[in-house]
C-alpha positions as CSV (number, residue, x, y, z in Angstrom):
1,M,0.0,0.0,0.0
2,L,2.8,2.5,0.9
3,K,4.8,1.5,-2.2
4,D,1.7,1.9,-4.4
5,A,1.0,5.4,-3.0
6,V,4.6,6.5,-3.4
7,P,6.3,4.3,-6.0
8,T,9.7,6.1,-5.6
9,I,10.2,5.0,-2.0
10,T,13.6,3.2,-1.6
11,H,14.3,3.6,2.2
12,V,11.7,3.4,5.0
13,M,12.3,4.0,8.7
14,L,10.2,1.7,10.8
15,L,9.4,3.1,14.3
16,V,8.6,0.2,16.5
17,D,7.8,-0.5,20.2
18,P,9.8,-3.6,21.2
19,V,7.8,-3.9,24.4
20,S,4.6,-4.5,22.5
21,T,3.4,-8.0,22.0
22,L,2.8,-7.1,18.3
23,Y,6.4,-6.3,17.8
24,P,7.8,-9.7,16.5
25,P,5.1,-10.4,13.9
26,Y,5.0,-6.8,12.8
27,V,8.7,-6.6,12.3
28,R,8.9,-9.9,10.5
29,A,6.0,-9.0,8.1
30,S,7.5,-5.6,7.4
31,E,11.0,-7.0,6.7
32,A,9.5,-9.6,4.4
33,A,7.5,-7.0,2.5
34,A,10.4,-4.6,2.2
35,Q,12.7,-7.4,0.9
36,A,10.1,-8.5,-1.7
37,L,9.7,-4.9,-2.9
38,G,13.4,-4.0,-2.9
39,I,13.0,-1.4,-0.2
40,R,15.7,-0.7,2.5
41,L,14.0,-1.0,5.9
42,Q,15.7,0.5,8.9
43,R,14.1,-0.4,12.2
44,V,14.2,2.2,15.1
45,D,13.2,0.9,18.5
46,A,11.5,3.1,21.1
47,G,10.0,1.1,24.0
48,T,9.3,4.0,26.3
49,P,8.1,7.6,25.9
50,E,11.6,8.7,27.0
51,A,13.2,6.7,24.2
52,I,11.1,8.4,21.5
53,E,13.3,11.5,21.4
54,A,16.5,9.5,20.5
55,A,14.5,7.5,18.0
56,L,13.3,10.7,16.3
57,V,16.9,12.0,16.0
58,I,17.8,8.7,14.3
59,I,14.8,9.1,12.0
60,A,15.6,12.8,11.2
61,T,19.2,12.0,10.2
62,G,18.7,8.6,8.6
63,G,18.0,9.7,5.0
64,A,14.8,7.7,4.6
65,N,12.0,8.9,2.3
66,A,9.2,7.4,4.3
67,L,8.3,6.6,7.9
68,M,6.1,3.8,9.1
69,I,5.0,3.6,12.7
70,Q,3.9,0.4,14.4
71,D,0.4,0.5,16.0
72,S,1.0,0.5,19.7
73,A,-0.7,2.0,22.7
74,M,2.5,3.9,23.6
75,F,2.9,5.5,20.1
76,S,-0.8,6.4,20.1
77,A,-0.4,8.1,23.5
78,Q,2.6,10.0,21.9
79,R,0.9,10.6,18.6
80,Q,1.0,14.4,18.8
81,R,4.6,14.5,19.7
82,I,5.5,12.3,16.8
83,L,3.4,14.3,14.4
84,D,4.9,17.6,15.6
85,F,8.3,16.1,14.9
86,A,7.3,15.1,11.4
87,R,6.0,18.6,10.7
88,H,9.2,20.4,11.8
89,T,12.0,18.2,10.5
90,P,13.5,17.3,7.1
91,V,12.0,13.8,7.3
92,A,8.6,15.4,6.9
93,D,9.0,15.3,3.2
94,G,9.1,11.6,3.3
95,V,6.2,11.1,5.6
96,W,2.8,10.7,4.1
97,R,1.1,14.1,3.6
98,A,-2.0,12.9,5.4
99,A,0.1,12.4,8.5
100,I,1.6,15.8,8.1
101,R,-1.9,17.3,8.1
102,G,-2.6,15.7,11.4
103,G,-4.0,12.3,10.6
104,W,-2.6,8.8,11.5
105,V,-2.3,6.9,8.3
106,P,-2.8,3.2,8.1
107,H,0.2,1.7,6.4
108,C,1.9,-1.3,5.0
109,L,4.6,-1.7,2.4
């Protein structure tokens, strides 16, 4: 779905919550999809609200042209913080425009 929406994507940052029970299957499925599509997938772990800041720095400097965020209660609670970051950093150009406008976009590669 993401690759269909933006066919030029070559490098995706994957923000994940390693504490979530959904983490292992989500990461496996994302890695398999990225490999099948020829996309470089870079996983960035943030298991606590405090870890998000360091993860956002990695994302901002990582050179990706898209950002995917795992569905997790912690990320949902930090939604506004993540969206504010996306609006005010260079990575914003790679994040789906709907997310920049304030929405949370369903995603898959």
